C-alpha positions, -999 to +999 in steps of 0.1 A: +242+688-300+268+703-322+258+713-357+280+724-387+273+728-424+293+707-449+287+724-483+298+701-509+294+674-492+322+669-505+335+657-477+334+681-505+343+703-491+340+688-457+352+721-444+343+713-408+378+719-395+387+748-372+420+762-361+440+754-330+477+754-320+500+724-315+525+722-287+559+707-280+565+682-252+594+661-240+592+624-247+606+616-213+631+591-227+664+583-210+684+600-238+663+632-233+652+632-270+621+654-275+590+646-295+566+671-311+530+666-298+505+674-325+468+680-318+445+663-343+421+681-366+396+664-389+362+649-394+347+614-393+316+612-415+290+584-413+268+587-445+235+569-449+232+566-487+196+560-498+186+533-522+186+542-559+167+521-584+179+485-579+208+496-558+201+490-521+209+516-495+242+514-477+263+531-450+298+545-454+323+557-429+353+579-438+377+598-415+408+619-420+431+635-395+456+663-400+480+685-380+460+716-389+428+729-404+421+725-441+424+759-458+398+769-483+406+785-517+371+801-520+356+827-497+318+825-496+303+859-488+267+867-478+249+887-505+214+885-491+195+867-463+159+859-455+146+838-426+167+806-423+183+811-457+212+830-472+225+837-507+262+832-509+286+843-537+322+831-542+353+852-540+386+838-551+415+854-530+445+867-548+480+866-534+510+884-550+536+869-547+520+835-550+518+811-521+539+784-538+532+747-538+532+742-500+506+769-491+473+782-504+459+817-508+430+819-483+424+857-484+440+886-503+477+885-495+472+858-469+488+823-473+482+793-452+502+760-453+486+728-464+482+704-434+499+670-432+480+638-426+485+623-391+473+592-373+460+589-338+463+551-336+434+527-339+399+542-336+373+521-318+338+526-332+308+518-309+272+520-318+273+513-355+259+479-365+275+457-390+256+433-413+269+405-391+252+420-360+283+434-343+279+468-326+316+477-324+347+475-346+381+491-349+397+511-378+434+513-384+449+544-400+462+544-436+480+576-444+459+595-419+426+581-433+402+557-416+377+533-431+360+502-417+381+470-422+373+450-452+352+424-434+329+450-416+300+458-440+277+481-422+239+478-418+215+503-434+205+522-414+235+515-391+218+521-357+185+529-341+175+566-343+187+585-312+213+559-301+248+571-293+277+566-317+311+570-303+345+571-320+375+568-297+411+571-308+438+554-288+464+580-296+501+577-303+533+591-288+529+623-310+491+625-314+469+624-283+438+602-282+403+616-282+367+606-281+337+621-299+300+612-298+269+619-319+235+602-322+220+581-349+194+593-373+167+579-395+173+580-433+159+612-447+128+608-468+121+639-490+084+641-501+091+664-531+094+643-562+101+674-582+113+709-573+106+738-597+121+772-597+095+795-613+095+827-594+076+814-564+087+803-529+098+766-528+082+745-501+104+715-492+088+687-473+102+656-456+092+630-431+100+643-396+123+623-373+109+601-345+133+617-320+126+655-322+154+679-314+184+658-321+189+665-358+190+696-381+183+701-418+208+717-442+198+727-477+219+739-506+206+752-540+232+754-568+221+762-603+255+768-619+280+743-606+286+728-641+296+762-653+317+772-623+294+779-593+284+816-593+265+813-560+243+792-538+213+795-515+219+777-482+195+771-454+198+757-419+166+748-400+151+725-374+142+690-385+104+697-383+093+683-417+090+715-439+110+746-450+098+774-473+127+789-493+121+825-503+115+833-540+136+865-536+168+845-529+161+819-555+155+846-581+187+863-573+206+830-575+192+824-610+201+859-620+238+851-613+237+824-641+226+789-646+241+757-660+230+721-667+215+698-640+208+724-613+202+707-580+192+711-544+208+689-517+189+683-485+207+667-456+197+655-421+226+657-397+236+652-362+272+660-350+296+661-321+330+676-315+359+669-293+370+692-264+399+715-272+428+714-280+419+687-305+393+697-331+377+665-345+341+664-356+318+634-359+290+639-385+261+616-391+244+625-423+216+614-447+215+634-479+189+635-507+195+653-540+168+666-563+175+680-597+156+713-603+131+722-630+138+756-644+115+768-672+134+772-704+165+753-693+171+719-708+200+699-694+220+675-715+250+652-717+251+650-755+235+666-785+209+638-787+194+650-754+185+683-770+155+695-791+160+694-828+183+722-840+200+726-806+234+713-794+247+704-759+270+732-747+300+730-724+279+739-695+256+709-701+226+729-714+209+728-748+217+758-769 
């Protein structure tokens, strides 16, 4: 099992990419032209999106390949740690002279070029079930990105827990093929209906998986992202059904500053990665978000959400 944290889920910040070096190779054609061989970097993410209200649950697949790792414009530094959890604070690197439009400042006076999207030919997906009952389909690249074809609506959940899911790229003349495998998961069921930050440890509880040892749990508390994130508490633990988050870290996080709609994201994940020199990850994820109750903090979208006499500020809190 190969486990990585994606914070921001953005493939937000899918920063699951690592560095490697490309190589040059002769094409072997009669006119002795040469072709550059590029190793693929990237991530394919299978997301199990839980039902919300009247909206049924669904499964999404998204992949992107590049000729290099994705540089990060923020350096997250450990400020404190306790047990399975860490308090991270952001540092924005500064480069003088600036890196220009083709590169990004990743550390003080250190620039890295932006990667370019590449394609590794058609990608065959095996182990994910469509709503029509198929267990395999192919994805064609569009500008280096991969999604299921229009007719392939995926089941939810997309496969039995513990079953293998394999993505296999055919490769092209310039990008070698690869294969990567991870195992299916059950949708995450968080048992906490509310989560309060009130100076006490927070006990998060969820339904354990049927297949023990395959998946991990990642947790991220962010209480200031609407005002420009000033820090986060992140935890990595086994998927055993419960995690106690230390009050000391959560208190320090709140002391850095808060903004509207503070939240905790809890994700069940399995993952796999290719063998070098390619660096392509396959992540199977089910994430649940809970908004946090903080005494004295009232979140808002407009003035009407606030108590009489208060207005909704730019950080989405009543003031």
